[in-house]
Each structure stands twice: as C-alpha cells, then as structure tokens.
Predicted model as a PDB file, atoms N, CA, C, CB and O in Angstrom, pLDDT in the B-factor column:
MODEL        1                                                                  
ATOM      1  N   MET A   1      98.106  72.139 158.957  1.00 48.00           N  
ATOM      2  CA  MET A   1      99.502  71.664 158.753  1.00 48.00           C  
ATOM      3  C   MET A   1      99.457  70.489 158.287  1.00 48.00           C  
ATOM      4  CB  MET A   1     100.330  71.645 159.857  1.00 48.00           C  
ATOM      5  O   MET A   1     100.229  69.683 158.806  1.00 48.00           O  
ATOM      6  N   SER A   2      98.533  69.995 157.147  1.00 58.00           N  
ATOM      7  CA  SER A   2      98.551  68.701 156.723  1.00 58.00           C  
ATOM      8  C   SER A   2      99.591  68.575 155.563  1.00 58.00           C  
ATOM      9  CB  SER A   2      97.155  68.279 156.327  1.00 58.00           C  
ATOM     10  O   SER A   2      99.754  67.521 154.948  1.00 58.00           O  
ATOM     11  N   GLY A   3     100.149  69.504 155.358  1.00 65.00           N  
ATOM     12  CA  GLY A   3     101.415  69.473 154.351  1.00 65.00           C  
ATOM     13  C   GLY A   3     102.677  69.179 154.591  1.00 65.00           C  
ATOM     14  O   GLY A   3     103.539  68.785 153.806  1.00 65.00           O  
ATOM     15  N   LEU A   4     102.742  69.426 155.890  1.00 70.00           N  
ATOM     16  CA  LEU A   4     103.775  68.736 156.698  1.00 70.00           C  
ATOM     17  C   LEU A   4     103.368  67.210 156.989  1.00 70.00           C  
ATOM     18  CB  LEU A   4     103.979  69.536 158.082  1.00 70.00           C  
ATOM     19  O   LEU A   4     104.294  66.443 157.256  1.00 70.00           O  
ATOM     20  N   SER A   5     102.493  66.875 156.969  1.00 75.00           N  
ATOM     21  CA  SER A   5     102.102  65.011 157.441  1.00 75.00           C  
ATOM     22  C   SER A   5     103.254  64.683 156.370  1.00 75.00           C  
ATOM     23  CB  SER A   5     100.004  64.058 156.962  1.00 75.00           C  
ATOM     24  O   SER A   5     104.328  64.303 156.836  1.00 75.00           O  
ATOM     25  N   GLY A   6     103.156  64.769 155.284  1.00 78.00           N  
ATOM     26  CA  GLY A   6     104.193  64.118 154.457  1.00 78.00           C  
ATOM     27  C   GLY A   6     105.389  63.760 154.418  1.00 78.00           C  
ATOM     28  O   GLY A   6     105.980  62.710 154.168  1.00 78.00           O  
ATOM     29  N   PHE A   7     105.800  65.290 154.842  1.00 78.00           N  
ATOM     30  CA  PHE A   7     107.645  65.076 155.719  1.00 78.00           C  
ATOM     31  C   PHE A   7     107.393  64.522 156.512  1.00 78.00           C  
ATOM     32  CB  PHE A   7     108.645  66.235 156.414  1.00 78.00           C  
ATOM     33  O   PHE A   7     108.013  63.473 156.336  1.00 78.00           O  
ATOM     34  N   ALA A   8     106.777  64.431 157.524  1.00 81.00           N  
ATOM     35  CA  ALA A   8     106.823  63.342 159.025  1.00 81.00           C  
ATOM     36  C   ALA A   8     107.106  61.783 158.312  1.00 81.00           C  
ATOM     37  CB  ALA A   8     104.879  63.299 160.126  1.00 81.00           C  
ATOM     38  O   ALA A   8     107.882  61.039 158.913  1.00 81.00           O  
ATOM     39  N   SER A   9     106.532  61.348 157.151  1.00 86.00           N  
ATOM     40  CA  SER A   9     107.008  60.251 157.198  1.00 86.00           C  
ATOM     41  C   SER A   9     108.216  60.206 156.243  1.00 86.00           C  
ATOM     42  CB  SER A   9     106.014  59.355 156.980  1.00 86.00           C  
ATOM     43  O   SER A   9     108.022  59.161 155.623  1.00 86.00           O  
ATOM     44  N   LEU A  10     109.516  60.832 155.713  1.00 87.00           N  
ATOM     45  CA  LEU A  10     109.779  60.317 155.338  1.00 87.00           C  
ATOM     46  C   LEU A  10     111.213  60.233 156.887  1.00 87.00           C  
ATOM     47  CB  LEU A  10     109.636  60.620 153.870  1.00 87.00           C  
ATOM     48  O   LEU A  10     111.091  60.767 157.990  1.00 87.00           O  
ATOM     49  N   GLY A  11     112.519  59.321 156.344  1.00 91.00           N  
ATOM     50  CA  GLY A  11     113.302  59.116 157.194  1.00 91.00           C  
ATOM     51  C   GLY A  11     114.418  60.214 157.487  1.00 91.00           C  
ATOM     52  O   GLY A  11     114.751  60.865 156.496  1.00 91.00           O  
ATOM     53  N   PRO A  12     115.133  60.566 158.844  1.00 90.00           N  
ATOM     54  CA  PRO A  12     115.724  61.778 159.226  1.00 90.00           C  
ATOM     55  C   PRO A  12     117.196  62.047 157.937  1.00 90.00           C  
ATOM     56  CB  PRO A  12     116.235  61.550 161.087  1.00 90.00           C  
ATOM     57  O   PRO A  12     117.827  63.072 157.678  1.00 90.00           O  
ATOM     58  N   LYS A  13     117.301  60.769 157.429  1.00 95.00           N  
ATOM     59  CA  LYS A  13     118.666  61.307 156.482  1.00 95.00           C  
ATOM     60  C   LYS A  13     117.752  62.341 155.086  1.00 95.00           C  
ATOM     61  CB  LYS A  13     119.801  59.438 155.590  1.00 95.00           C  
ATOM     62  O   LYS A  13     118.117  63.410 154.596  1.00 95.00           O  
ATOM     63  N   THR A  14     116.657  61.613 154.805  1.00 93.00           N  
ATOM     64  CA  THR A  14     115.999  62.392 153.550  1.00 93.00           C  
ATOM     65  C   THR A  14     115.487  63.785 154.203  1.00 93.00           C  
ATOM     66  CB  THR A  14     114.587  61.457 152.785  1.00 93.00           C  
ATOM     67  O   THR A  14     115.989  64.606 153.436  1.00 93.00           O  
ATOM     68  N   LYS A  15     114.938  64.348 154.955  1.00 93.00           N  
ATOM     69  CA  LYS A  15     114.160  65.094 155.948  1.00 93.00           C  
ATOM     70  C   LYS A  15     115.521  65.862 155.775  1.00 93.00           C  
ATOM     71  CB  LYS A  15     113.501  64.393 157.545  1.00 93.00           C  
ATOM     72  O   LYS A  15     115.323  66.892 155.130  1.00 93.00           O  
ATOM     73  N   ASN A  16     116.962  65.689 156.170  1.00 95.00           N  
ATOM     74  CA  ASN A  16     117.987  66.514 156.524  1.00 95.00           C  
ATOM     75  C   ASN A  16     118.161  67.063 155.085  1.00 95.00           C  
ATOM     76  CB  ASN A  16     119.280  65.790 157.258  1.00 95.00           C  
ATOM     77  O   ASN A  16     118.022  68.265 154.861  1.00 95.00           O  
ATOM     78  N   LEU A  17     118.452  66.214 154.160  1.00 95.00           N  
ATOM     79  CA  LEU A  17     118.763  66.399 152.466  1.00 95.00           C  
ATOM     80  C   LEU A  17     117.565  67.340 152.099  1.00 95.00           C  
ATOM     81  CB  LEU A  17     118.698  64.747 151.403  1.00 95.00           C  
ATOM     82  O   LEU A  17     117.920  68.295 151.409  1.00 95.00           O  
ATOM     83  N   VAL A  18     116.378  67.299 152.365  1.00 93.00           N  
ATOM     84  CA  VAL A  18     115.161  68.322 151.990  1.00 93.00           C  
ATOM     85  C   VAL A  18     115.627  69.435 152.859  1.00 93.00           C  
ATOM     86  CB  VAL A  18     113.458  67.788 152.374  1.00 93.00           C  
ATOM     87  O   VAL A  18     115.748  70.503 152.261  1.00 93.00           O  
ATOM     88  N   VAL A  19     115.851  69.441 153.839  1.00 94.00           N  
ATOM     89  CA  VAL A  19     115.880  70.913 154.632  1.00 94.00           C  
ATOM     90  C   VAL A  19     117.073  71.733 154.085  1.00 94.00           C  
ATOM     91  CB  VAL A  19     116.100  70.746 156.388  1.00 94.00           C  
ATOM     92  O   VAL A  19     117.122  72.913 153.738  1.00 94.00           O  
ATOM     93  N   ALA A  20     118.423  70.359 154.117  1.00 97.00           N  
ATOM     94  CA  ALA A  20     119.642  71.211 153.037  1.00 97.00           C  
ATOM     95  C   ALA A  20     119.571  71.879 151.636  1.00 97.00           C  
ATOM     96  CB  ALA A  20     120.648  70.294 152.670  1.00 97.00           C  
ATOM     97  O   ALA A  20     120.297  72.852 151.432  1.00 97.00           O  
ATOM     98  N   GLY A  21     118.849  71.480 150.776  1.00 96.00           N  
ATOM     99  CA  GLY A  21     118.564  70.920 149.410  1.00 96.00           C  
ATOM    100  C   GLY A  21     118.075  72.913 150.027  1.00 96.00           C  
ATOM    101  O   GLY A  21     118.969  73.697 149.705  1.00 96.00           O  
ATOM    102  N   GLY A  22     117.156  73.426 150.597  1.00 96.00           N  
ATOM    103  CA  GLY A  22     116.130  73.997 150.637  1.00 96.00           C  
ATOM    104  C   GLY A  22     116.802  75.268 151.233  1.00 96.00           C  
ATOM    105  O   GLY A  22     116.446  76.304 150.671  1.00 96.00           O  
ATOM    106  N   LEU A  23     117.651  75.410 152.195  1.00 97.00           N  
ATOM    107  CA  LEU A  23     118.234  76.471 152.749  1.00 97.00           C  
ATOM    108  C   LEU A  23     119.389  76.785 151.750  1.00 97.00           C  
ATOM    109  CB  LEU A  23     118.659  76.192 154.211  1.00 97.00           C  
ATOM    110  O   LEU A  23     119.795  77.926 151.532  1.00 97.00           O  
ATOM    111  N   THR A  24     119.979  75.409 151.040  1.00 98.00           N  
ATOM    112  CA  THR A  24     120.818  75.960 149.555  1.00 98.00           C  
ATOM    113  C   THR A  24     120.469  76.607 148.606  1.00 98.00           C  
ATOM    114  CB  THR A  24     121.228  75.156 148.796  1.00 98.00           C  
ATOM    115  O   THR A  24     121.104  77.408 147.920  1.00 98.00           O  
ATOM    116  N   GLY A  25     119.557  76.306 148.554  1.00 97.00           N  
ATOM    117  CA  GLY A  25     118.653  77.314 147.090  1.00 97.00           C  
ATOM    118  C   GLY A  25     118.110  78.466 147.763  1.00 97.00           C  
ATOM    119  O   GLY A  25     117.749  79.446 147.112  1.00 97.00           O  
ATOM    120  N   PHE A  26     118.059  78.440 148.529  1.00 98.00           N  
ATOM    121  CA  PHE A  26     117.608  80.392 149.676  1.00 98.00           C  
ATOM    122  C   PHE A  26     118.776  80.913 149.781  1.00 98.00           C  
ATOM    123  CB  PHE A  26     116.949  80.410 151.737  1.00 98.00           C  
ATOM    124  O   PHE A  26     118.719  82.129 149.598  1.00 98.00           O  
ATOM    125  N   VAL A  27     119.953  80.482 150.024  1.00 98.00           N  
ATOM    126  CA  VAL A  27     121.018  81.164 149.956  1.00 98.00           C  
ATOM    127  C   VAL A  27     121.589  81.511 148.429  1.00 98.00           C  
ATOM    128  CB  VAL A  27     121.907  80.440 150.755  1.00 98.00           C  
ATOM    129  O   VAL A  27     121.669  82.691 148.087  1.00 98.00           O  
ATOM    130  N   PHE A  28     121.911  80.631 147.688  1.00 97.00           N  
ATOM    131  CA  PHE A  28     121.832  80.808 146.265  1.00 97.00           C  
ATOM    132  C   PHE A  28     121.519  81.961 145.550  1.00 97.00           C  
ATOM    133  CB  PHE A  28     121.074  80.057 145.864  1.00 97.00           C  
ATOM    134  O   PHE A  28     122.257  82.729 144.932  1.00 97.00           O  
ATOM    135  N   GLY A  29     120.028  81.970 145.768  1.00 97.00           N  
ATOM    136  CA  GLY A  29     118.594  82.934 145.348  1.00 97.00           C  
ATOM    137  C   GLY A  29     119.447  83.998 145.690  1.00 97.00           C  
ATOM    138  O   GLY A  29     120.161  84.457 144.799  1.00 97.00           O  
ATOM    139  N   VAL A  30     119.512  84.580 147.086  1.00 96.00           N  
ATOM    140  CA  VAL A  30     119.735  85.386 147.769  1.00 96.00           C  
ATOM    141  C   VAL A  30     121.250  86.422 147.145  1.00 96.00           C  
ATOM    142  CB  VAL A  30     119.748  84.600 149.070  1.00 96.00           C  
ATOM    143  O   VAL A  30     121.452  87.626 146.983  1.00 96.00           O  
ATOM    144  N   TYR A  31     121.991  85.264 146.962  1.00 95.00           N  
ATOM    145  CA  TYR A  31     123.493  85.802 146.537  1.00 95.00           C  
ATOM    146  C   TYR A  31     123.245  86.050 145.389  1.00 95.00           C  
ATOM    147  CB  TYR A  31     124.778  84.907 146.622  1.00 95.00           C  
ATOM    148  O   TYR A  31     123.929  87.031 145.098  1.00 95.00           O  
ATOM    149  N   PHE A  32     122.332  85.563 144.072  1.00 93.00           N  
ATOM    150  CA  PHE A  32     122.199  85.876 142.669  1.00 93.00           C  
ATOM    151  C   PHE A  32     121.840  86.956 142.691  1.00 93.00           C  
ATOM    152  CB  PHE A  32     121.430  85.174 141.879  1.00 93.00           C  
ATOM    153  O   PHE A  32     122.463  87.898 142.201  1.00 93.00           O  
ATOM    154  N   TYR A  33     120.642  87.034 143.329  1.00 93.00           N  
ATOM    155  CA  TYR A  33     119.743  88.688 143.508  1.00 93.00           C  
ATOM    156  C   TYR A  33     120.402  89.790 143.906  1.00 93.00           C  
ATOM    157  CB  TYR A  33     118.607  88.755 144.606  1.00 93.00           C  
ATOM    158  O   TYR A  33     120.261  90.948 143.511  1.00 93.00           O  
ATOM    159  N   THR A  34     121.488  89.135 145.110  1.00 90.00           N  
ATOM    160  CA  THR A  34     122.022  90.508 145.464  1.00 90.00           C  
ATOM    161  C   THR A  34     123.555  90.835 144.503  1.00 90.00           C  
ATOM    162  CB  THR A  34     122.334  90.495 147.309  1.00 90.00           C  
ATOM    163  O   THR A  34     124.313  91.699 144.941  1.00 90.00           O  
ATOM    164  N   MET A  35     123.769  90.396 143.737  1.00 87.00           N  
ATOM    165  CA  MET A  35     124.767  90.192 142.476  1.00 87.00           C  
ATOM    166  C   MET A  35     124.128  91.173 141.531  1.00 87.00           C  
ATOM    167  CB  MET A  35     124.846  88.526 141.776  1.00 87.00           C  
ATOM    168  O   MET A  35     124.709  92.175 141.112  1.00 87.00           O  
ATOM    169  N   ARG A  36     122.835  90.808 141.202  1.00 87.00           N  
ATOM    170  CA  ARG A  36     122.647  90.800 139.866  1.00 87.00           C  
ATOM    171  C   ARG A  36     122.129  93.059 140.522  1.00 87.00           C  
ATOM    172  CB  ARG A  36     121.063  89.099 139.003  1.00 87.00           C  
ATOM    173  O   ARG A  36     122.358  94.075 139.867  1.00 87.00           O  
ATOM    174  N   ALA A  37     121.560  92.969 141.710  1.00 82.00           N  
ATOM    175  CA  ALA A  37     121.265  94.272 142.050  1.00 82.00           C  
ATOM    176  C   ALA A  37     122.051  95.005 142.158  1.00 82.00           C  
ATOM    177  CB  ALA A  37     120.736  94.441 142.908  1.00 82.00           C  
ATOM    178  O   ALA A  37     121.832  96.139 141.731  1.00 82.00           O  
ATOM    179  N   VAL A  38     123.219  94.722 142.727  1.00 79.00           N  
ATOM    180  CA  VAL A  38     124.254  95.363 143.340  1.00 79.00           C  
ATOM    181  C   VAL A  38     125.144  95.466 141.935  1.00 79.00           C  
ATOM    182  CB  VAL A  38     124.923  94.505 144.719  1.00 79.00           C  
ATOM    183  O   VAL A  38     125.271  96.665 141.689  1.00 79.00           O  
ATOM    184  N   GLY A  39     125.613  94.894 141.219  1.00 74.00           N  
ATOM    185  CA  GLY A  39     127.056  94.670 140.179  1.00 74.00           C  
ATOM    186  C   GLY A  39     125.936  95.574 139.024  1.00 74.00           C  
ATOM    187  O   GLY A  39     126.496  96.074 138.049  1.00 74.00           O  
ATOM    188  N   GLY A  40     124.420  95.764 139.147  1.00 63.00           N  
ATOM    189  CA  GLY A  40     124.075  95.993 137.572  1.00 63.00           C  
ATOM    190  C   GLY A  40     124.614  97.506 137.563  1.00 63.00           C  
ATOM    191  O   GLY A  40     124.643  97.767 136.361  1.00 63.00           O  
ATOM    192  N   THR A  41     125.036  98.592 138.228  1.00 65.00           N  
ATOM    193  CA  THR A  41     125.614 100.012 138.002  1.00 65.00           C  
ATOM    194  C   THR A  41     126.695 100.241 138.358  1.00 65.00           C  
ATOM    195  CB  THR A  41     125.034 100.956 138.498  1.00 65.00           C  
ATOM    196  O   THR A  41     127.009  99.603 139.363  1.00 65.00           O  
ATOM    197  N   ASP A  42     127.449 100.902 137.966  1.00 75.00           N  
ATOM    198  CA  ASP A  42     128.977 101.990 138.428  1.00 75.00           C  
ATOM    199  C   ASP A  42     128.506 103.105 139.262  1.00 75.00           C  
ATOM    200  CB  ASP A  42     129.873 102.875 136.948  1.00 75.00           C  
ATOM    201  O   ASP A  42     129.320 103.892 139.744  1.00 75.00           O  
ATOM    202  N   GLU A  43     127.495 103.199 139.421  1.00 77.00           N  
ATOM    203  CA  GLU A  43     127.443 104.571 139.903  1.00 77.00           C  
ATOM    204  C   GLU A  43     128.494 104.766 140.806  1.00 77.00           C  
ATOM    205  CB  GLU A  43     126.178 104.923 140.534  1.00 77.00           C  
ATOM    206  O   GLU A  43     129.239 105.721 140.585  1.00 77.00           O  
ATOM    207  N   LEU A  44     128.697 104.080 141.744  1.00 80.00           N  
ATOM    208  CA  LEU A  44     129.742 104.266 143.288  1.00 80.00           C  
ATOM    209  C   LEU A  44     131.335 104.838 142.189  1.00 80.00           C  
ATOM    210  CB  LEU A  44     130.109 101.961 144.584  1.00 80.00           C  
ATOM    211  O   LEU A  44     131.886 105.936 142.265  1.00 80.00           O  
ATOM    212  N   GLN A  45     131.692 103.763 141.335  1.00 81.00           N  
ATOM    213  CA  GLN A  45     133.216 104.322 140.525  1.00 81.00           C  
ATOM    214  C   GLN A  45     133.021 105.124 139.904  1.00 81.00           C  
ATOM    215  CB  GLN A  45     134.011 103.563 139.625  1.00 81.00           C  
ATOM    216  O   GLN A  45     133.991 105.819 139.600  1.00 81.00           O  
ATOM    217  N   ILE A  46     131.862 105.439 139.439  1.00 86.00           N  
ATOM    218  CA  ILE A  46     131.498 107.448 138.318  1.00 86.00           C  
ATOM    219  C   ILE A  46     131.915 108.014 139.717  1.00 86.00           C  
ATOM    220  CB  ILE A  46     129.058 108.260 137.532  1.00 86.00           C  
ATOM    221  O   ILE A  46     132.982 108.624 139.787  1.00 86.00           O  
ATOM    222  N   ALA A  47     131.240 107.872 140.695  1.00 87.00           N  
ATOM    223  CA  ALA A  47     130.972 109.293 141.962  1.00 87.00           C  
ATOM    224  C   ALA A  47     132.622 109.596 142.139  1.00 87.00           C  
ATOM    225  CB  ALA A  47     130.005 108.691 143.999  1.00 87.00           C  
ATOM    226  O   ALA A  47     133.200 110.679 142.053  1.00 87.00           O  
ATOM    227  N   ILE A  48     133.304 107.947 142.482  1.00 89.00           N  
ATOM    228  CA  ILE A  48     134.806 108.553 143.134  1.00 89.00           C  
ATOM    229  C   ILE A  48     135.986 108.484 142.065  1.00 89.00           C  
ATOM    230  CB  ILE A  48     135.372 107.549 144.559  1.00 89.00           C  
ATOM    231  O   ILE A  48     137.122 108.847 142.371  1.00 89.00           O  
ATOM    232  N   ASP A  49     135.673 108.010 140.813  1.00 90.00           N  
ATOM    233  CA  ASP A  49     136.208 108.800 139.495  1.00 90.00           C  
ATOM    234  C   ASP A  49     136.149 110.647 139.463  1.00 90.00           C  
ATOM    235  CB  ASP A  49     135.142 108.193 138.161  1.00 90.00           C  
ATOM    236  O   ASP A  49     137.090 111.411 139.252  1.00 90.00           O  
ATOM    237  N   LYS A  50     134.988 110.918 139.694  1.00 92.00           N  
ATOM    238  CA  LYS A  50     134.624 112.415 139.905  1.00 92.00           C  
ATOM    239  C   LYS A  50     135.178 113.056 140.792  1.00 92.00           C  
ATOM    240  CB  LYS A  50     133.422 112.662 140.164  1.00 92.00           C  
ATOM    241  O   LYS A  50     135.714 114.100 140.420  1.00 92.00           O  
ATOM    242  N   PHE A  51     135.236 112.823 141.755  1.00 92.00           N  
ATOM    243  CA  PHE A  51     135.729 113.061 143.224  1.00 92.00           C  
ATOM    244  C   PHE A  51     137.383 113.281 142.772  1.00 92.00           C  
ATOM    245  CB  PHE A  51     135.365 111.532 144.470  1.00 92.00           C  
ATOM    246  O   PHE A  51     137.957 114.365 142.681  1.00 92.00           O  
ATOM    247  N   GLU A  52     137.937 111.984 142.531  1.00 93.00           N  
ATOM    248  CA  GLU A  52     139.366 112.235 142.278  1.00 93.00           C  
ATOM    249  C   GLU A  52     139.974 113.020 141.516  1.00 93.00           C  
ATOM    250  CB  GLU A  52     139.844 111.409 141.983  1.00 93.00           C  
ATOM    251  O   GLU A  52     141.087 113.474 141.785  1.00 93.00           O  
ATOM    252  N   ALA A  53     139.150 113.353 140.184  1.00 92.00           N  
ATOM    253  CA  ALA A  53     139.200 114.096 139.443  1.00 92.00           C  
ATOM    254  C   ALA A  53     139.184 115.378 139.853  1.00 92.00           C  
ATOM    255  CB  ALA A  53     138.506 113.829 138.756  1.00 92.00           C  
ATOM    256  O   ALA A  53     140.060 116.175 139.516  1.00 92.00           O  
ATOM    257  N   HIS A  54     138.018 115.735 140.743  1.00 91.00           N  
ATOM    258  CA  HIS A  54     138.220 117.310 141.209  1.00 91.00           C  
ATOM    259  C   HIS A  54     139.629 117.511 142.094  1.00 91.00           C  
ATOM    260  CB  HIS A  54     136.815 117.817 142.264  1.00 91.00           C  
ATOM    261  O   HIS A  54     140.451 118.406 141.899  1.00 91.00           O  
ATOM    262  N   LYS A  55     139.711 116.439 143.135  1.00 89.00           N  
ATOM    263  CA  LYS A  55     140.606 116.487 143.689  1.00 89.00           C  
ATOM    264  C   LYS A  55     141.551 116.832 143.612  1.00 89.00           C  
ATOM    265  CB  LYS A  55     140.717 115.983 143.892  1.00 89.00           C  
ATOM    266  O   LYS A  55     142.062 117.659 144.367  1.00 89.00           O  
ATOM    267  N   ASN A  56     142.305 116.056 142.247  1.00 88.00           N  
ATOM    268  CA  ASN A  56     143.531 116.129 141.630  1.00 88.00           C  
ATOM    269  C   ASN A  56     144.052 117.728 141.219  1.00 88.00           C  
ATOM    270  CB  ASN A  56     143.388 115.200 140.383  1.00 88.00           C  
ATOM    271  O   ASN A  56     145.090 118.325 141.503  1.00 88.00           O  
ATOM    272  N   LYS A  57     142.489 118.257 140.183  1.00 87.00           N  
ATOM    273  CA  LYS A  57     142.109 119.712 139.851  1.00 87.00           C  
ATOM    274  C   LYS A  57     142.438 120.784 140.666  1.00 87.00           C  
ATOM    275  CB  LYS A  57     140.819 119.842 139.739  1.00 87.00           C  
ATOM    276  O   LYS A  57     142.918 121.815 140.194  1.00 87.00           O  
ATOM    277  N   ASN A  58     142.172 120.597 142.109  1.00 84.00           N  
ATOM    278  CA  ASN A  58     142.323 121.074 142.986  1.00 84.00           C  
ATOM    279  C   ASN A  58     143.652 120.989 143.625  1.00 84.00           C  
ATOM    280  CB  ASN A  58     141.469 120.767 143.515  1.00 84.00           C  
ATOM    281  O   ASN A  58     143.784 122.025 144.277  1.00 84.00           O  
ATOM    282  N   GLU A  59     144.244 120.566 143.692  1.00 82.00           N  
ATOM    283  CA  GLU A  59     145.922 120.157 144.159  1.00 82.00           C  
ATOM    284  C   GLU A  59     146.350 121.186 143.188  1.00 82.00           C  
ATOM    285  CB  GLU A  59     146.692 118.302 143.840  1.00 82.00           C  
ATOM    286  O   GLU A  59     146.765 122.306 143.482  1.00 82.00           O  
ATOM    287  N   SER A  60     146.141 120.461 141.433  1.00 81.00           N  
ATOM    288  CA  SER A  60     146.967 121.364 140.717  1.00 81.00           C  
ATOM    289  C   SER A  60     147.021 123.086 140.866  1.00 81.00           C  
ATOM    290  CB  SER A  60     146.611 121.040 139.428  1.00 81.00           C  
ATOM    291  O   SER A  60     148.009 123.798 140.690  1.00 81.00           O  
ATOM    292  N   GLU A  61     146.066 123.379 141.128  1.00 78.00           N  
ATOM    293  CA  GLU A  61     145.764 124.952 141.420  1.00 78.00           C  
ATOM    294  C   GLU A  61     146.308 124.868 142.249  1.00 78.00           C  
ATOM    295  CB  GLU A  61     144.524 125.653 141.621  1.00 78.00           C  
ATOM    296  O   GLU A  61     147.434 125.354 142.148  1.00 78.00           O  
ATOM    297  N   ALA A  62     146.099 124.498 143.036  1.00 77.00           N  
ATOM    298  CA  ALA A  62     146.949 124.708 144.501  1.00 77.00           C  
ATOM    299  C   ALA A  62     148.567 124.990 144.308  1.00 77.00           C  
ATOM    300  CB  ALA A  62     146.821 123.201 145.495  1.00 77.00           C  
ATOM    301  O   ALA A  62     149.264 125.848 144.847  1.00 77.00           O  
ATOM    302  N   THR A  63     148.823 124.243 143.609  1.00 77.00           N  
ATOM    303  CA  THR A  63     150.467 124.012 143.656  1.00 77.00           C  
ATOM    304  C   THR A  63     150.720 125.415 142.306  1.00 77.00           C  
ATOM    305  CB  THR A  63     151.121 121.823 143.037  1.00 77.00           C  
ATOM    306  O   THR A  63     151.571 126.297 142.418  1.00 77.00           O  
ATOM    307  N   LEU A  64     149.949 125.307 141.365  1.00 74.00           N  
ATOM    308  CA  LEU A  64     150.104 126.628 140.496  1.00 74.00           C  
ATOM    309  C   LEU A  64     150.162 127.707 140.909  1.00 74.00           C  
ATOM    310  CB  LEU A  64     149.295 126.861 139.726  1.00 74.00           C  
ATOM    311  O   LEU A  64     151.151 128.286 140.461  1.00 74.00           O  
ATOM    312  N   THR A  65     149.341 128.538 141.832  1.00 70.00           N  
ATOM    313  CA  THR A  65     149.053 129.579 142.627  1.00 70.00           C  
ATOM    314  C   THR A  65     149.981 129.639 143.933  1.00 70.00           C  
ATOM    315  CB  THR A  65     147.624 129.488 142.945  1.00 70.00           C  
ATOM    316  O   THR A  65     149.724 130.609 144.646  1.00 70.00           O  
ATOM    317  N   THR A  66     150.901 128.887 144.346  1.00 62.00           N  
ATOM    318  CA  THR A  66     151.273 128.984 145.553  1.00 62.00           C  
ATOM    319  C   THR A  66     152.609 129.708 145.269  1.00 62.00           C  
ATOM    320  CB  THR A  66     151.288 127.646 146.310  1.00 62.00           C  
ATOM    321  O   THR A  66     153.349 129.129 144.475  1.00 62.00           O  
ATOM    322  N   PRO A  67     153.040 130.882 145.789  1.00 62.00           N  
ATOM    323  CA  PRO A  67     154.425 131.716 145.483  1.00 62.00           C  
ATOM    324  C   PRO A  67     155.407 131.069 145.943  1.00 62.00           C  
ATOM    325  CB  PRO A  67     154.573 133.086 146.060  1.00 62.00           C  
ATOM    326  O   PRO A  67     155.528 130.832 147.145  1.00 62.00           O  
ATOM    327  N   LYS A  68     156.338 130.652 144.943  1.00 57.00           N  
ATOM    328  CA  LYS A  68     157.476 129.982 145.442  1.00 57.00           C  
ATOM    329  C   LYS A  68     158.939 131.003 145.911  1.00 57.00           C  
ATOM    330  CB  LYS A  68     157.811 128.934 144.223  1.00 57.00           C  
ATOM    331  O   LYS A  68     159.680 131.379 145.002  1.00 57.00           O  
ATOM    332  N   ALA A  69     159.254 131.392 147.381  1.00 54.00           N  
ATOM    333  CA  ALA A  69     160.615 131.638 147.960  1.00 54.00           C  
ATOM    334  C   ALA A  69     161.402 131.624 147.431  1.00 54.00           C  
ATOM    335  CB  ALA A  69     161.033 131.100 148.700  1.00 54.00           C  
ATOM    336  O   ALA A  69     162.499 131.832 147.950  1.00 54.00           O  
TER     337      ALA A  69                                                      
ENDMDL                                                                          
END                                                                             
C-alpha cells in the first residue's frame, strides 16, 4: 500500500476533495456510458409502434366483422 502513503500526508479537506472528485468522476462516467448504451437504439419504440399498429388493425377488423343488430 505504498501508493496510499502520499494520500495520508494530505490534509483532511484535501483528502475529502480528492475522494469527492473521484466519486463524481465515477458517477458521471457511469451516467454517460449508460446514456450512450441505452440511447443508441430505438428498438423498444419500434416494437411499441408495431404492437400499436397490430392492435389497431385487429380492432378495426373486429368492428367491421361485428354484425349490427
């Protein structure tokens, strides 16, 4: 753990700033990675649109084939 010996010589406020900076960098990294991975495709929206079109088609066919009294 010789790498942490330099960290021990810092003041308490400086240590807090280093830890806060590291955590903030990690959180932003995960956020931007996730947004890029999830936002890259619209597969879910395409599937929803296909489902809605199929549902509307079935509903319109059902109203056309239903006999009126």
